[in-house]
C-alpha positions as CSV (number, residue, x, y, z in Angstrom):
1,X,86.3,95.7,82.9
2,X,86.1,93.1,85.5
3,X,85.9,94.1,89.2
4,X,89.3,94.1,91.2
5,X,90.0,93.1,94.8
6,X,90.6,96.4,96.3
7,X,92.0,96.7,99.8
8,X,90.4,99.9,101.5
9,X,92.9,102.2,103.0
10,X,91.7,103.5,106.0
11,X,94.0,106.7,106.9
12,X,94.2,106.3,110.4
13,X,97.5,108.6,110.7
14,X,98.0,111.8,108.9
15,X,99.0,112.0,105.4
16,X,102.8,112.0,105.8
17,X,105.0,114.0,103.4
18,X,103.6,114.3,100.1
19,X,106.1,114.4,97.2
20,X,105.5,116.9,94.6
21,X,106.9,114.6,91.9
22,X,104.5,112.0,92.5
23,X,103.1,110.5,89.3
24,X,105.9,111.3,87.3
25,X,106.0,108.0,85.6
26,X,102.1,108.0,85.1
27,X,100.4,107.6,82.2
28,X,97.6,109.5,82.3
29,X,95.8,112.2,84.4
30,X,92.2,112.1,84.6
31,X,90.8,115.8,85.4
32,X,87.3,116.2,84.3
33,X,86.1,118.7,87.1
34,X,86.3,122.5,87.5
35,X,89.6,123.9,89.1
36,X,89.1,124.8,92.9
37,X,88.9,128.7,93.9
38,X,92.4,130.0,93.7
39,X,92.4,131.9,96.5
40,X,91.8,128.7,98.5
41,X,94.6,126.9,100.4
42,X,94.0,123.1,99.4
43,X,94.4,121.1,103.0
44,X,92.4,118.1,101.7
45,X,93.8,114.7,101.1
46,X,92.7,111.6,100.1
47,X,91.3,108.8,102.5
48,X,90.2,105.9,100.6
49,X,89.8,104.7,97.3
50,X,87.7,101.7,95.7
51,X,87.5,100.7,91.9
52,X,85.0,98.0,90.4
53,X,83.8,97.0,86.7
54,X,81.8,100.2,86.3
55,X,83.4,103.3,88.5
56,X,85.8,104.2,90.9
57,X,84.6,106.1,94.1
58,X,87.3,107.8,96.5
59,X,87.1,110.1,99.6
60,X,89.1,113.1,100.9
61,X,89.7,114.4,104.4
62,X,90.0,117.9,105.8
63,X,93.6,118.1,107.0
64,X,94.0,120.1,110.3
65,X,96.3,123.1,109.7
66,X,97.8,126.1,111.5
67,X,96.8,128.7,108.9
68,X,94.9,131.8,111.1
69,X,92.0,131.9,108.7
70,X,89.7,129.2,106.7
71,X,92.0,126.5,108.1
72,X,89.4,124.0,107.5
73,X,88.1,125.4,104.4
74,X,84.4,125.6,102.8
75,X,82.5,122.7,102.0
76,X,84.5,120.6,99.6
77,X,84.3,117.3,97.8
78,X,84.0,114.3,100.5
79,X,82.6,111.4,98.3
80,X,83.7,111.7,94.6
81,X,83.1,109.2,91.6
82,X,84.5,108.6,88.0
83,X,81.9,106.6,85.7
84,X,84.3,104.6,83.5
85,X,81.8,104.5,80.7
86,X,81.5,108.4,80.4
87,X,84.7,109.5,82.1
88,X,82.9,112.3,84.2
89,X,84.1,113.0,87.6
90,X,81.0,113.6,90.0
91,X,81.0,115.1,93.5
92,X,78.4,112.8,95.3
93,X,78.7,114.4,98.8
94,X,80.7,117.5,100.2
95,X,81.0,119.1,103.4
96,X,83.7,120.9,105.3
97,X,85.3,118.2,107.0
98,X,85.6,115.3,104.6
99,X,85.7,111.6,105.7
100,X,88.3,109.7,107.6
101,X,87.9,106.3,106.0
102,X,86.2,104.3,103.2
103,X,85.1,100.8,103.2
104,X,82.6,98.7,100.7
105,X,82.6,98.0,97.0
106,X,81.3,100.3,94.0
107,X,77.8,99.8,94.5
108,X,77.8,100.6,98.5
109,X,80.3,102.3,100.6
110,X,80.7,103.3,104.0
111,X,82.2,106.2,105.5
112,X,83.5,107.7,109.0
113,X,82.2,111.4,108.9
114,X,82.0,114.1,111.8
115,X,79.1,115.4,113.0
116,X,80.4,118.5,114.9
117,X,82.9,120.9,113.2
118,X,86.1,119.7,113.1
119,X,85.5,117.3,116.2
120,X,86.9,114.1,115.6
121,X,84.9,112.8,119.1
122,X,81.6,113.4,117.2
123,X,82.4,110.5,114.5
124,X,79.8,108.4,112.9
125,X,79.6,105.9,110.1
126,X,77.2,106.4,107.1
127,X,76.2,104.5,104.1
128,X,76.2,105.9,100.5
129,X,75.2,104.0,97.2
130,X,76.2,105.6,94.2
131,X,73.3,106.3,91.8
132,X,70.7,105.6,94.6
133,X,71.7,107.8,97.5
134,X,71.3,111.5,97.4
135,X,73.1,111.8,100.8
136,X,74.9,109.8,103.2
137,X,72.6,107.6,105.5
138,X,73.5,107.5,109.1
139,X,74.2,104.1,110.6
140,X,75.4,105.3,114.2
141,X,74.8,108.5,115.8
142,X,77.4,110.8,116.4
143,X,79.8,110.1,119.5
144,X,83.3,109.0,119.7
145,X,86.7,108.6,117.7
146,X,86.1,106.0,114.9
147,X,89.5,104.2,114.5
148,X,88.4,101.1,112.4
149,X,86.3,100.5,109.8
150,X,85.3,97.4,107.4
151,X,82.9,95.3,105.9
152,X,82.2,91.6,104.6
153,X,79.5,90.4,102.7
154,X,76.7,90.7,105.4
155,X,78.0,93.2,107.9
156,X,79.8,96.6,108.4
157,X,82.1,96.9,111.3
158,X,83.5,99.8,113.2
159,X,85.4,100.5,116.5
160,X,84.9,103.4,118.9
161,X,88.2,104.7,120.3
162,X,86.7,106.1,123.5
163,X,85.0,103.3,124.9
164,X,87.2,100.5,123.0
165,X,83.6,98.9,121.6
166,X,83.7,97.0,118.3
167,X,80.4,97.2,116.6
168,X,78.6,95.4,114.1
169,X,75.5,96.3,112.1
170,X,74.1,94.8,109.2
171,X,75.0,96.4,105.7
172,X,71.4,96.3,104.4
173,X,69.9,97.9,107.6
174,X,69.9,101.4,109.3
175,X,72.0,100.8,111.8
176,X,69.5,100.1,114.6
177,X,70.2,96.4,114.8
178,X,73.9,97.2,115.7
179,X,75.7,94.8,118.1
180,X,78.8,95.5,120.5
181,X,81.0,92.4,119.7
182,X,83.6,93.3,122.5
183,X,84.6,95.9,124.8
184,X,88.4,96.8,125.1
185,X,89.3,93.3,124.1
186,X,89.8,91.4,120.5
187,X,89.6,94.0,117.7
188,X,89.4,92.3,114.5
189,X,90.7,93.8,111.3
190,X,88.6,91.2,108.8
191,X,86.6,88.1,108.6
192,X,87.3,84.9,107.0
193,X,86.2,81.3,107.3
194,X,84.1,81.7,109.9
195,X,86.6,83.6,112.1
196,X,87.2,87.4,113.0
197,X,91.1,88.1,112.6
198,X,93.8,90.5,113.5
199,X,97.5,89.2,112.7
200,X,97.8,85.8,114.1
201,X,94.7,86.1,116.4
202,X,91.1,84.8,115.5
203,X,88.1,84.5,117.4
204,X,85.2,82.2,115.7
205,X,82.3,84.2,114.4
206,X,79.9,82.1,115.8
207,X,81.4,82.7,119.7
208,X,84.1,80.8,121.2
209,X,87.3,81.4,122.7
210,X,90.4,83.4,121.3
211,X,92.9,81.1,119.2
212,X,96.6,82.4,118.8
213,X,98.2,80.7,115.8
214,X,101.5,80.7,117.3
215,X,103.2,78.5,114.9
216,X,102.6,81.1,111.9
217,X,104.8,84.1,112.4
218,X,103.0,86.2,109.8
219,X,101.1,89.6,109.2
220,X,97.7,89.4,107.5
221,X,97.3,92.5,105.1
222,X,94.4,91.3,103.2
223,X,91.4,88.4,102.8
224,X,90.5,87.3,99.5
225,X,88.1,84.0,98.7
226,X,91.2,82.3,97.9
227,X,92.7,82.8,101.4
228,X,94.3,85.4,103.4
229,X,97.4,87.0,101.8
230,X,100.1,87.6,104.3
231,X,103.6,88.7,104.3
232,X,106.2,86.7,106.2
233,X,109.9,87.4,107.4
234,X,112.1,84.5,105.7
235,X,115.3,85.8,107.5
236,X,116.5,89.3,108.8
237,X,116.4,90.8,105.2
238,X,114.0,89.0,103.1
239,X,110.1,88.6,103.3
240,X,107.7,86.7,101.1
241,X,104.0,87.2,100.3
242,X,101.9,84.1,100.5
243,X,98.4,82.9,101.1
244,X,97.3,81.2,104.3
245,X,94.6,78.9,103.7
246,X,91.6,77.2,105.5
247,X,94.2,74.7,106.7
248,X,96.0,77.4,108.2
249,X,99.0,76.6,106.1
250,X,101.3,79.1,104.8
251,X,102.1,79.1,100.8
252,X,104.5,81.7,99.4
253,X,103.5,83.1,96.1
254,X,106.0,86.0,96.0
255,X,109.6,85.5,97.5
256,X,112.9,87.1,97.9
257,X,111.6,90.6,98.9
258,X,113.8,92.9,100.6
259,X,112.8,93.4,104.3
260,X,112.5,97.6,103.3
261,X,110.1,96.8,100.4
262,X,107.8,94.4,102.4
263,X,103.8,95.3,102.2
264,X,102.4,97.7,104.1
265,X,98.9,97.9,101.9
266,X,98.4,95.3,99.6
267,X,95.6,94.5,96.9
268,X,95.3,91.5,95.0
269,X,93.6,91.0,91.4
270,X,93.5,88.1,89.2
271,X,96.8,86.5,90.5
272,X,98.5,89.8,90.4
273,X,99.6,91.8,93.5
274,X,100.2,95.5,94.2
275,X,101.4,96.8,97.4
276,X,102.9,100.0,99.1
277,X,105.5,100.2,101.8
278,X,106.5,101.9,105.0
279,X,108.7,104.0,103.3
280,X,107.6,104.7,99.4
281,X,107.0,103.1,96.4
282,X,104.4,101.0,94.5
283,X,105.4,97.3,93.7
284,X,103.7,94.5,91.5
285,X,104.4,91.1,91.1
286,X,102.7,87.8,89.9
287,X,102.0,84.9,91.9
288,X,104.5,82.6,91.7
289,X,107.4,84.9,90.8
290,X,110.4,85.3,92.4
291,X,110.6,88.7,91.3
292,X,108.9,92.0,91.5
293,X,108.9,95.4,89.5
294,X,108.4,98.8,90.8
295,X,105.3,100.7,89.5
296,X,105.7,104.2,91.0
297,X,109.0,105.2,92.9
298,X,107.6,108.2,94.8
299,X,104.3,106.6,96.2
300,X,103.9,107.6,99.8
301,X,102.9,104.8,102.3
302,X,99.6,106.4,103.1
303,X,98.4,107.2,99.8
304,X,95.0,105.1,98.6
305,X,95.5,103.5,95.7
306,X,92.9,101.3,93.4
307,X,93.4,98.8,90.6
308,X,91.1,98.0,87.4
309,X,91.7,95.3,85.2
310,X,93.8,97.8,82.8
311,X,95.2,100.6,85.3
312,X,96.5,101.5,88.6
313,X,94.7,104.8,90.0
314,X,96.2,106.9,92.6
315,X,97.1,110.3,93.5
316,X,93.3,111.1,94.1
317,X,92.2,114.7,94.3
318,X,88.8,117.0,94.1
319,X,89.5,116.9,90.2
320,X,90.2,113.2,89.7
321,X,93.4,111.2,89.9
322,X,96.4,110.0,87.8
323,X,96.7,106.4,86.2
324,X,99.6,104.0,85.6
325,X,99.3,100.9,83.4
326,X,99.4,97.4,85.0
């Protein structure tokens, strides 16, 4: 398999309502690990997934609830992996709280973990390298609620909500070189072509004033080596998906998308696009097509998914996940 360009989903909000019929049109259920204790009420939900050429890794987060006993449960899978060559599902790390966010690639992932029991004000960033690490390696000290996590080829970035600080640290380091990029100002979502970006606003990585591309009315879901894949309103009822290149010109690649099916989370792989919406459903199109197809009708908007050369992976649990053909 070739590695897919996978957008990491950050579960900044709650899981929303989960539809028991999800996956009714799935091809396969991957379920290679033991069933959980039948007496335990499952309150975990997936918070991120990353697929590459050799494996898929995913995280689960503990969901606060109102049960009087064992609300947050015993230690359970927080970071899991399935090796594509063996088909074996492995729990890489477990605790009682789970991970709120996941970023990186199949060989090196970064997680947002919680230092004190159920206290989101004591979160920290940690690194885990499947096949190498035996436990998460802290990149920051517990303190504050982390609401943003993303990576580029060199750095890992996070935002501490309490102080509004955006922090950058080397991916290869231990976090000791962490630098505050901004305090209460510009909050980047990714880096591309020498800039930090969020929507139409960008700041030069080398330093400089904030730039607002007021002539471009688009939202930027994902950056790839080819450019920034963005969604743009064509009129009151129709949207398109296109690429914003290094020349800041938006070029549509998929058109005639109804407003209610515009992208919320977008993944791009080999000229094919996959996205979820703010309502429900997972959709697919090929660049240059004016039409798109429905892959899964019951996909919740906050549900992480990943793409390999052959399949779409979704509905991640402590036991595995479900698949649908591309």
